[in-house]
Structures are given as structure tokens and as C-alpha cells.
C-alpha positions as CSV (number, residue, x, y, z in Angstrom):
1,X,0.1,-0.2,-0.3
2,X,0.6,3.3,-0.7
3,X,2.8,5.2,2.2
4,X,1.3,8.3,3.5
5,X,4.5,10.6,2.1
6,X,2.4,13.7,2.4
7,X,1.8,13.8,6.3
8,X,4.9,12.0,7.3
9,X,6.7,15.3,6.0
10,X,4.2,17.3,7.5
11,X,5.1,15.9,10.9
12,X,8.8,15.9,10.7
13,X,8.5,19.8,9.6
14,X,6.1,20.6,12.2
15,X,8.9,18.4,15.1
16,X,11.9,20.5,13.6
17,X,9.9,23.7,14.2
18,X,9.0,22.5,17.7
19,X,12.5,21.8,18.0
20,X,14.0,25.5,17.1
21,X,11.2,27.3,19.1
22,X,12.2,25.3,22.0
23,X,9.0,23.5,22.3
24,X,10.4,20.2,21.1
25,X,8.5,18.1,23.9
26,X,5.3,18.5,21.3
27,X,5.5,16.8,18.3
28,X,2.1,18.6,16.5
29,X,-0.7,20.5,17.0
30,X,-4.2,19.9,15.8
31,X,-6.9,22.3,14.7
32,X,-10.9,22.6,14.9
33,X,-12.1,23.9,11.6
34,X,-13.5,27.4,11.4
35,X,-16.4,27.6,8.7
36,X,-18.6,30.0,7.3
37,X,-22.4,30.0,7.2
38,X,-23.7,30.4,10.1
39,X,-23.2,27.1,11.9
40,X,-22.0,26.5,15.2
41,X,-18.2,25.8,14.1
42,X,-17.1,26.0,17.5
43,X,-19.3,23.9,19.3
44,X,-17.4,21.5,21.7
45,X,-15.4,23.3,23.7
46,X,-13.9,21.0,25.8
47,X,-13.6,18.1,23.3
48,X,-10.3,18.3,21.8
49,X,-8.3,19.3,24.9
50,X,-10.0,16.1,26.5
51,X,-8.9,13.5,23.1
52,X,-5.4,15.5,23.4
53,X,-5.1,14.3,26.9
54,X,-5.8,11.0,26.6
55,X,-4.2,10.3,23.4
56,X,-1.4,11.1,25.2
57,X,-1.7,9.6,28.2
58,X,-2.8,6.2,26.4
59,X,-0.9,6.5,22.9
60,X,2.3,8.7,24.1
61,X,1.2,10.9,20.9
62,X,2.9,14.1,22.3
63,X,0.4,16.4,20.5
64,X,0.1,20.4,22.0
65,X,-2.5,20.3,25.1
66,X,-4.6,23.0,23.5
67,X,-6.3,22.7,20.1
68,X,-6.0,25.0,17.7
69,X,-8.2,27.2,15.2
70,X,-8.0,27.2,11.6
71,X,-10.2,28.4,8.7
72,X,-11.0,26.8,5.5
73,X,-9.4,28.7,3.3
74,X,-6.5,29.7,5.4
75,X,-3.0,27.9,4.3
76,X,-2.1,27.4,7.6
77,X,-4.3,24.7,7.1
78,X,-1.3,22.4,6.4
79,X,0.4,22.9,9.2
80,X,-1.8,20.2,11.1
81,X,-2.1,16.3,10.2
82,X,-5.6,15.9,11.7
83,X,-8.7,18.7,11.3
84,X,-11.8,18.2,13.7
85,X,-15.2,19.7,12.3
86,X,-18.4,19.7,13.9
87,X,-21.5,21.9,14.4
88,X,-24.9,21.8,14.3
89,X,-25.9,24.4,11.2
90,X,-25.3,25.4,7.8
91,X,-21.7,25.1,6.2
92,X,-20.7,26.9,3.7
93,X,-17.1,26.5,1.3
94,X,-16.2,29.4,-0.9
95,X,-14.6,28.0,-4.2
96,X,-11.4,29.1,-2.7
97,X,-11.4,28.0,0.3
98,X,-13.1,23.9,-1.7
99,X,-9.6,24.0,-3.3
100,X,-7.8,24.8,-0.6
101,X,-9.6,21.9,1.5
102,X,-9.0,19.5,-1.6
103,X,-5.4,20.6,-1.6
104,X,-4.6,19.5,1.8
105,X,-6.2,16.2,1.4
106,X,-4.8,15.3,-1.3
107,X,-1.4,16.5,-0.3
108,X,-1.8,14.0,3.4
109,X,-4.1,15.7,5.5
110,X,-7.1,14.4,7.3
111,X,-10.5,15.4,8.0
112,X,-13.2,14.2,10.8
113,X,-16.2,15.9,10.5
114,X,-18.4,14.4,13.3
115,X,-22.0,15.7,12.9
116,X,-23.4,17.2,16.1
117,X,-27.0,16.6,15.3
118,X,-28.2,18.6,12.0
119,X,-24.8,18.5,9.8
120,X,-25.8,16.1,7.9
121,X,-27.4,17.7,4.4
122,X,-24.8,20.9,4.6
123,X,-21.3,18.7,4.9
124,X,-22.6,16.7,2.2
125,X,-23.4,19.2,-0.3
126,X,-20.1,21.3,0.8
127,X,-18.1,18.2,0.5
128,X,-19.2,17.4,-3.0
129,X,-17.4,20.9,-3.5
130,X,-14.4,20.1,-2.7
131,X,-14.2,16.5,-4.5
132,X,-16.6,16.9,-7.2
133,X,-16.2,13.1,-8.3
134,X,-16.1,11.7,-4.4
135,X,-18.9,9.8,-2.3
136,X,-19.3,9.3,0.6
137,X,-19.2,5.3,1.8
138,X,-20.4,3.9,4.3
139,X,-17.0,2.2,6.3
140,X,-17.0,-2.0,6.9
141,X,-16.3,-2.7,10.5
142,X,-13.4,-4.8,9.4
143,X,-12.1,-1.2,8.0
144,X,-8.6,-0.5,10.1
145,X,-9.6,2.6,11.4
146,X,-11.5,1.0,13.6
147,X,-8.9,-1.3,14.9
148,X,-5.9,1.3,15.6
149,X,-5.5,1.0,19.6
150,X,-8.6,-0.2,20.2
151,X,-10.4,-2.6,18.7
152,X,-14.3,-1.7,17.3
153,X,-15.8,-4.6,16.0
154,X,-19.2,-3.0,15.8
155,X,-18.3,0.3,14.0
156,X,-18.8,3.9,15.9
157,X,-20.3,3.7,19.6
158,X,-23.5,5.6,20.2
159,X,-23.0,8.2,22.3
160,X,-26.0,10.4,21.8
161,X,-29.6,9.5,20.8
162,X,-30.0,11.9,17.7
163,X,-32.9,10.7,15.6
164,X,-32.2,7.2,17.2
165,X,-30.5,5.5,14.6
166,X,-27.7,3.0,14.4
167,X,-24.2,5.4,14.2
168,X,-22.3,5.3,10.9
169,X,-18.7,5.8,9.9
170,X,-18.7,7.4,6.2
171,X,-15.0,8.3,4.6
172,X,-14.4,9.5,1.7
173,X,-11.2,7.3,-0.5
174,X,-9.1,9.2,-2.5
175,X,-6.3,6.4,-4.7
176,X,-6.5,4.3,-1.9
177,X,-6.4,6.2,1.4
178,X,-9.0,7.4,3.7
179,X,-8.9,11.4,3.9
180,X,-11.7,12.0,5.1
181,X,-13.6,10.3,7.9
182,X,-17.6,11.5,8.8
183,X,-19.2,10.3,11.9
184,X,-22.6,10.1,11.7
185,X,-25.6,9.6,14.6
186,X,-23.0,8.9,16.9
187,X,-21.7,12.0,18.3
188,X,-18.0,11.3,19.4
189,X,-17.3,14.7,20.0
190,X,-19.7,15.4,23.0
191,X,-18.6,12.1,24.4
192,X,-15.0,14.3,24.5
193,X,-16.7,16.9,26.9
194,X,-16.1,17.3,30.5
195,X,-18.2,14.2,32.0
196,X,-20.3,17.5,33.6
197,X,-21.1,19.0,30.0
198,X,-23.7,16.1,29.4
199,X,-23.6,13.8,32.4
200,X,-22.6,10.7,30.0
201,X,-21.6,7.7,31.5
202,X,-18.5,7.0,32.0
203,X,-18.0,4.4,29.5
204,X,-19.8,6.5,26.8
205,X,-17.5,8.7,27.1
206,X,-14.3,5.9,27.6
207,X,-15.7,4.4,24.6
208,X,-16.1,7.9,22.4
209,X,-12.3,8.9,24.0
210,X,-10.7,5.4,22.4
211,X,-12.4,5.9,18.8
212,X,-11.2,9.4,18.5
213,X,-7.7,8.1,20.1
214,X,-8.0,5.1,16.8
215,X,-9.0,8.6,13.9
216,X,-5.6,9.7,15.2
217,X,-3.7,7.0,15.1
218,X,-5.5,6.3,12.0
219,X,-4.5,9.4,10.7
220,X,-0.9,10.1,11.5
221,X,0.4,6.4,10.7
222,X,-1.4,4.1,8.0
223,X,-0.5,4.4,4.6
């Protein structure tokens, strides 16, 4: 299988930059995606820091402990091997933003889209601007993303009810590589939040964090 040289180069550059700036204890940063359209891209304020803490403790990833915020059309997008997107409402990518996201994903970046309820119809429309030739496909349960550090033999865990449907994990595949993972009817990001935010059972939170760790591990090591 093809090695993900693009993402490896990104991580190498970030490690060298950290070393030169005196922050060599951290290998890289990850970011939350800021988008236009009026949707609440800023939702789940404690989720990414909690996921980072979990990954650093359980996978020894050495990720910078706080998330960055990056805009869809920014050249800074290429500074992050993993970008997380969430929200409930409308999403709009301009043509320039769609092209920037396309270049990012084709060059080795990874986008995790987490439907926080109500995102589905908007994100499917906007990702068609990014990859008109691709469609989301449901990933089989034997896909490697479900079998990294943690095994999920039945796919995504169910964190919040939403419409009561089974959770589904969709992907965009570019030249044999999973470049975007879309978690639907699942709400991983809510599961990453501080326990006091939703009072979810601790086992549900742990399952969400484990699946998030799989996504990060896959995005930085697979292919």
C-alpha cells in the first residue's frame, strides 16, 4: 500500500519547528475547523483538549495540549495532520476554500467531520465542492480505522440518540487512502467533552475517546 509521505513530511516539519522554537516536547498540533455559513463550528469547547490528553496518556502521542483554530481557506491548514470539524447548522465553502481543502487532503491531511446533529445535509453538499468526483461511502467494520489501538468490531459507538438511528462511519477515499472520516448519528465530540457537560456515563465517554484516539492514530500512521 502507498505510504502517506505527505503527512509524514508535515509531521517532520512540525517537529523541527517545535525544536527550533524550544517546544520540542510536543510533536505537533491539531486543529478545529472554522467555517462560514452560520453553523456553530465552535461547539464542544472541551472536546479536543480532552481527546489530546487521552491520546498523550494512552498512545504517547505528544500532541500540544490545546487545540488551534484554522479557517478552511487558510494556508495554515497545511500545518496540521489532523483537523476536526463539528457543528449543528449551515456550512458554506467558497470555491477558493473548497480548493484549499482539496489540496490539503490530497497532500496527506486528514479531516474528521463529526455531526453534532443537523450537519448532515450541509456537509454532504459542501464536500461535493471539494471532491465532485467522490461520494461518502460507509466503511465496513473491518476497516483499519476501527482497529488501531482500540478494536471496535461493530463500528462506531453510540454516544447520543439524535434520531435514534444506528451510528455510521462514512469515508472519502482518494487513490485508495481514507482522507476524510465522517461520524454520523454518533456524536463522538460530545463524548469527548468534560463529564459535567452532558453527564454521559463514563463508559460512553471512554468509548468515544478510544474511537477518537483510533482516528488520530490512523491519520498520522496509516498508509
